[in-house]
Each structure stands twice: as structure tokens, then as C-alpha cells.
C-alpha positions as CSV (number, residue, x, y, z in Angstrom):
1,M,0.0,0.0,0.0
2,N,1.4,3.4,-1.0
3,L,0.4,5.7,1.9
4,D,0.3,9.4,1.4
5,I,3.1,10.7,3.6
6,R,3.8,14.4,3.5
7,F,6.6,16.4,5.0
8,D,5.7,19.6,6.9
9,F,7.7,22.2,5.0
10,Q,5.9,25.1,6.8
11,R,6.9,24.0,10.3
12,K,10.1,26.1,10.3
13,E,8.1,29.2,9.3
14,R,5.5,28.6,12.0
15,I,7.7,27.6,15.0
16,G,11.3,27.8,13.8
17,L,11.9,24.0,14.0
18,I,12.4,21.7,11.1
19,E,10.5,18.4,11.0
20,A,12.3,15.3,11.9
21,I,11.4,12.0,10.1
22,W,10.4,9.1,12.4
23,G,12.2,6.2,10.8
24,S,11.0,3.3,12.9
25,D,7.6,2.7,11.2
26,K,8.4,3.9,7.7
27,S,9.5,1.6,4.9
28,I,12.7,2.1,3.0
29,D,10.8,3.4,0.0
30,Q,8.9,5.9,2.1
31,L,12.1,7.1,3.7
32,K,13.8,7.4,0.3
33,R,10.9,9.4,-1.2
34,L,10.7,11.7,1.8
35,S,14.4,12.3,1.8
36,K,14.5,13.2,-1.9
37,E,11.6,15.6,-1.4
38,V,13.3,17.3,1.5
39,L,16.6,17.6,-0.3
40,E,15.0,19.1,-3.3
41,K,13.7,21.9,-1.1
42,K,17.3,22.5,0.1
43,E,16.4,21.3,3.6
44,I,18.3,19.0,5.9
45,V,17.1,15.4,6.4
46,F,17.1,14.3,10.0
47,I,15.8,10.7,10.6
48,T,15.4,9.4,14.1
49,R,14.8,5.8,15.2
50,I,16.2,4.3,12.1
51,N,17.8,0.8,12.2
52,K,21.0,-0.2,10.4
53,D,19.2,-2.1,7.6
54,K,17.2,0.9,6.5
55,A,20.1,3.2,7.0
56,D,22.4,1.1,4.8
57,H,19.9,1.4,1.9
58,L,19.8,5.2,2.3
59,L,23.6,5.3,2.5
60,D,23.8,3.6,-0.8
61,I,21.5,6.1,-2.4
62,F,22.6,9.4,-0.8
63,Q,26.4,9.8,-0.8
64,E,26.3,12.7,1.8
65,A,24.3,10.7,4.3
66,K,25.8,10.0,7.7
67,F,24.4,7.2,10.0
68,Y,25.0,7.5,13.7
69,E,24.3,3.9,14.7
70,Q,24.5,4.4,18.5
71,A,21.8,7.1,18.3
72,N,19.8,5.4,15.6
73,C,19.8,8.7,13.6
74,L,20.6,9.4,10.0
75,I,21.4,12.9,8.6
76,I,21.6,13.9,5.0
77,G,22.8,17.4,4.0
78,E,23.2,20.5,6.2
79,N,20.9,23.0,7.8
80,L,21.9,26.2,6.0
81,Q,19.8,28.4,8.4
82,K,21.4,27.8,11.7
83,I,20.1,29.8,14.7
84,P,22.6,32.4,16.0
85,I,22.4,31.5,19.7
86,K,25.1,32.1,22.3
87,K,23.3,30.1,25.0
88,K,24.7,26.7,25.7
89,V,23.1,23.3,26.6
90,A,24.6,20.6,28.8
91,I,23.5,17.0,28.1
92,I,24.0,14.9,31.2
93,S,23.6,11.1,31.5
94,G,23.6,8.8,34.5
95,G,25.5,6.0,32.8
96,S,26.9,4.8,29.4
97,S,23.6,2.9,28.9
98,D,21.9,6.2,28.4
99,L,24.3,7.2,25.6
100,G,21.9,6.5,22.7
101,V,19.3,9.0,24.0
102,T,22.0,11.5,24.9
103,L,23.5,11.3,21.4
104,E,20.1,11.8,19.8
105,A,19.6,15.0,21.8
106,K,23.1,16.2,20.9
107,L,22.7,15.6,17.2
108,A,19.3,17.3,17.1
109,L,20.9,20.4,18.8
110,E,24.0,20.5,16.6
111,I,21.8,20.7,13.5
112,Y,20.8,24.1,14.6
113,G,24.4,25.1,15.5
114,V,23.7,25.1,19.2
115,N,26.8,24.9,21.5
116,C,26.3,21.7,23.6
117,Q,28.4,19.5,25.7
118,S,27.8,15.9,27.0
119,F,28.6,14.9,30.5
120,I,28.6,11.1,30.5
121,D,28.4,8.6,33.3
122,V,27.9,11.0,36.2
123,G,25.1,9.1,37.9
124,V,24.4,9.3,41.6
125,A,25.5,5.7,42.3
126,G,28.9,7.3,42.4
127,I,27.9,10.8,43.3
128,H,31.5,12.0,43.5
129,R,31.5,11.8,39.7
130,L,28.7,14.4,39.5
131,L,30.1,16.6,42.2
132,S,33.5,16.7,40.4
133,Q,31.7,18.1,37.3
134,I,29.1,20.3,38.9
135,E,31.0,23.6,38.5
136,E,31.5,22.9,34.8
137,I,27.9,21.9,34.3
138,N,26.8,25.2,36.0
139,K,28.3,27.1,33.1
140,Y,25.5,26.0,30.8
141,D,22.2,27.7,30.3
142,V,19.9,24.7,29.9
143,L,20.4,21.2,31.2
144,I,19.1,18.0,29.7
145,V,19.3,15.0,32.1
146,C,19.0,11.5,30.7
147,A,18.8,8.6,33.1
148,G,17.2,5.3,33.7
149,M,16.4,3.1,36.7
150,E,15.3,5.4,39.6
151,V,16.7,8.5,37.9
152,A,17.7,10.3,41.1
153,L,20.2,12.3,38.9
154,A,17.6,14.8,37.7
155,T,16.3,15.4,41.2
156,V,19.8,15.9,42.6
157,I,20.8,18.3,39.8
158,G,17.5,20.1,40.3
159,G,18.4,20.6,43.9
160,L,21.8,22.0,43.2
161,L,21.5,24.2,40.1
162,P,19.0,26.8,39.0
163,Q,18.9,26.4,35.3
164,P,15.9,25.0,33.3
165,I,16.1,21.2,33.5
166,I,14.6,18.9,30.9
167,A,14.6,15.3,32.2
168,V,14.5,12.3,29.9
169,P,13.7,8.9,31.4
170,V,15.6,6.1,29.7
171,S,14.4,2.6,29.2
172,V,17.3,0.8,31.0
173,G,17.3,-1.1,34.3
174,Y,16.3,-4.4,35.8
175,G,12.8,-5.9,36.2
176,V,10.8,-3.3,38.0
177,S,12.3,-0.6,35.9
178,K,9.7,-1.7,33.3
179,N,11.4,-0.3,30.2
180,G,11.6,3.2,31.6
181,E,8.1,3.5,33.1
182,T,9.6,3.6,36.6
183,A,12.1,6.3,35.5
184,L,9.2,8.3,34.0
185,N,7.1,8.1,37.2
186,S,10.1,9.0,39.3
187,M,10.9,12.1,37.3
188,L,7.2,13.2,37.4
189,A,7.2,12.7,41.2
190,S,10.5,14.6,41.7
191,C,10.7,16.7,44.8
192,S,13.0,19.2,43.0
193,P,10.6,22.0,41.8
194,G,10.3,23.0,38.1
195,I,11.8,20.0,36.3
196,A,10.2,19.4,32.9
197,V,9.8,15.8,31.9
198,M,9.9,14.2,28.4
199,N,8.5,10.9,27.3
200,I,10.6,7.7,27.6
201,D,13.8,7.8,25.5
202,N,12.7,11.1,23.8
203,G,16.1,12.7,23.3
204,Y,14.9,14.6,20.3
205,G,12.0,16.1,22.1
206,A,14.3,17.2,24.9
207,A,16.5,18.9,22.4
208,M,13.6,20.8,20.8
209,A,12.4,21.9,24.3
210,A,15.9,23.2,25.0
211,L,15.9,25.0,21.7
212,R,12.6,26.7,22.5
213,I,14.0,27.8,25.9
214,I,17.3,29.2,24.7
215,R,15.7,31.0,21.8
216,S,13.3,32.7,24.2
217,I,16.1,33.9,26.6
218,S,18.8,34.8,24.0
């Protein structure tokens, strides 16, 4: 069945954000067609949640395509209308298991030319790792915190630093972690006031939330 899939070319004019393409539920033919349409409009192609098999087909078709396997993201072309922003975003993860979500957020911000830095493996199980980085993290204007299991990291940072915090629950952890559901509920129930919470594994959504914030305060 050839479903009518349309790209939202007016999104950038409305809200200043380009549309990302969700790769997980689209066929290779659909992704190929969408990519060609976007490139013909001189726009960047940013595909999230794409597996290696689909990515390999697109890499054979588009020479300039780059596949970031750990983030499950594929980028074709360049965003020629980057946003001139001096504000900086820190992307903080509890452990290396959160790296895929962290990288998705970082790639999404870099498309817009945003200055961002990752702080990896600073979870509260070894809280000295976080405390040794806290002064450096404090230099950033918006903080994205990616963590799984009980996600105390977002609450601890929220109690130490005043910046806007965007928390991303990650679907890692044993049994009762329930593929990120426990992390999501823990972040929603955080006793640190003012933490914004994304859906499970939604690094891209966190990046767009950060972008909205820094554009409003720049």
C-alpha cells in the first residue's frame, strides 16, 4: 500500500523548527521518497529511530548521508539556516547505557548550530563523579538530564542548580524498571521543583524543548 506521507515544510516558518522524520515505522521506499523531497527543497534530512538495515539502503542512495548507529539517527545534508544562539546546553547522562538517547539529543541540537556538551556517566551511584563536574555543568544555560532506573540524577541536579532542567527517562534497568516506566514516574514525582519531563527515550523532544527555551532567553 502506498500511503500518502507528507513532510511539513511550513513547520520552520511557523515555529522555527524543522520536521524530523520518524524512521521506525516507515518503509525504505517511504524514507527514500521523503528524503528526496526534502533535499529538493534545500532542507536537511534528519531521521530518528532508524535501524541499520534501513540506514544502509539510504547510505547507498545518498552519498552525503551519515548514519549515527548508536543514536539510531541518519542525517543527509546540512541546515543552512542555523540559529545564531550564544546560549549553551549541557546534556548529562547517568551512565553509558543512556548514551543513545544522549546522542540523539546532541545531534538534534547540533543541526541548529547550538553549542552543547555531553557529561557522560555522572550518575548518583557514584555521586562524586557528578560533584566533580558540577561547577562545569553550571556554566551551561539549559540542562538535559538523561537517566534510567530510579533517575535520582535529575532530582539531585535540580536541587543543586537553578537552570531549566529537561529530564528524559531512559528505558534501561532491571525488572521493576519496566522499560523506563519507573524512571518516568520517578521524574514526574521529583521533589525538585520546576523539572520538565519528556517521554521515555525522547532525546529529540528534549533537544527541541531546550531549543525553544534558549531562543526565548537569547
